C-alpha positions, 0 to 999 in steps of 0.5 A: 886863254887856251882851251888846253887843260889848265896847267900849273906854273913851273916852280923855277923859270923855264928857259926852253919849251915843254915836253911831256911825261907819262902819268904819275910815277909809281911810289913803290920803287925808285922814289924821286930825288929830294932836290930840284932834279931833271923831271924828264930824266926821272920819268924816262928812267922810270919808264925804262924800268917799267918797260923792261920789267913788263916785257922781261919774259916776252921776246916779241915785245917792243922793248925799250927802244920800240916804246921810246916814241910813246915816252917822247909823245907823253913828255911832249903832252906833259910839257904843254900842261907845264908850258915848258920842257920838263928838263928846263924849269919844272921842279920835281918835288913841286910837280908831285903835288900836281895831279889833274886827274885827281878831280876828274879834270883830265878831259877839261879841254873844251871849246866854248861857242862864242869864246870865253867872254860868253862865260864872263858875260853869264856870270856878270849878268847876276851881279848888280850894275855899278859893281865893276869899275872899268877903265880904272887902272890902279896906279898905287896900292897904299897900305900900312903894315902895323909891323915893319915891312922888313920883318922876316916873319910873314905873320907880323908883316900881314898885320895891316891897317886899312888900304887905299887904292889909287887909280890913274884917273884920280879915283881913290877907294878905301877898304879894310882888305884888298884882294889883288889878282893881277898876273905874275908878270905885273907883280914882277914888273911893277915893283912900285905898285905897292906902297910901301913895297911888299915885304922882302920875303914875299917879293923874293917868292914872287921873283922866283916864280915863272909862267910857261908859254903856250900857243895854239895854231888853228887850221881850217881845211875844206874837208876832214883830214882823216875819218870823221870819227877820229878827233885827233892825229897823234905824232909818234916821232922816230928818227928812222922816218924817211923824211924826218930831217925835212921837218923843222925842229919846232914842228917836231915838238907837236904831240898831236893836232886836235879836231874841233868837233863837227868842223874841219878845224884842226888845232896844234899846240906849242909851248916854251921857246917853240911857242915864242918862235912860232909867234914870230913866224909868218902864216906861210912858214907855219903852214908849210911846217905843219902840212909837211908834218901831216904829209909825213904821217898820213903818207899822202899829199895834204891840201893847204888850209883855207883859214889860219888862226893863231894866238900870240900869248907869249908876247901879249 
């Protein structure tokens, strides 16, 4: 899984990559529309309002145009948390229910030495041997709703009798209740997993959901790109940059690259259709685009990385 802060899947299928917004909009003015709306437009509008009011009496201030790169940066960052462009698939009303900072999780991006499997191993160490059944693919979950599976009432459809879990190796397990934690992709692609099928209202809810795509590319250099006290290089794009047009479009969707503490490894994040496009590129294409971006912002030549690591979670 990516180490970027956890994200909530958009409420409607994303068709394009992500972008980001500033922190949650103030509730004192311009309340969000009460329907599915373009989240990026709403946030951009609020940003312009606040910018204009905060510099209304200051002619030397940056003005709306001057802070636009800041808004774009924030929209790209927020897009990574959602796995899609905010204008393409994130429901405005649902978005308002999500706040990473509420429980102090805004800085929850961490790199685990040895990988995330070390966490699983530590948790599993305290569970009695034989509790897990590995290499036991579930072929069918047979359940017998006491009420009709076609009932329009979720309460009626949830009244179940004991469940039988049938595995492809022939093993069968019976239980009063079964907790199914397969991914959304499996729930949408394996309509035959449940026998009888899930109630229509529940399957319809599953089919309406979508999960965004996030990928990372890690580049290892022989030395730090900037002073070692800096843990990231942020990109505030403006179209007046001299070599702006030479940078590939997928690279312009980056908001920053993060430096892994005490190393010369820098990680870039991509999401949505940009992530899927990057997955199909060669290491050389990715390196060329990222080195060009770094050279544009650092105003100097940048060495090519000695090691390239990348995920392909969209295809996986």
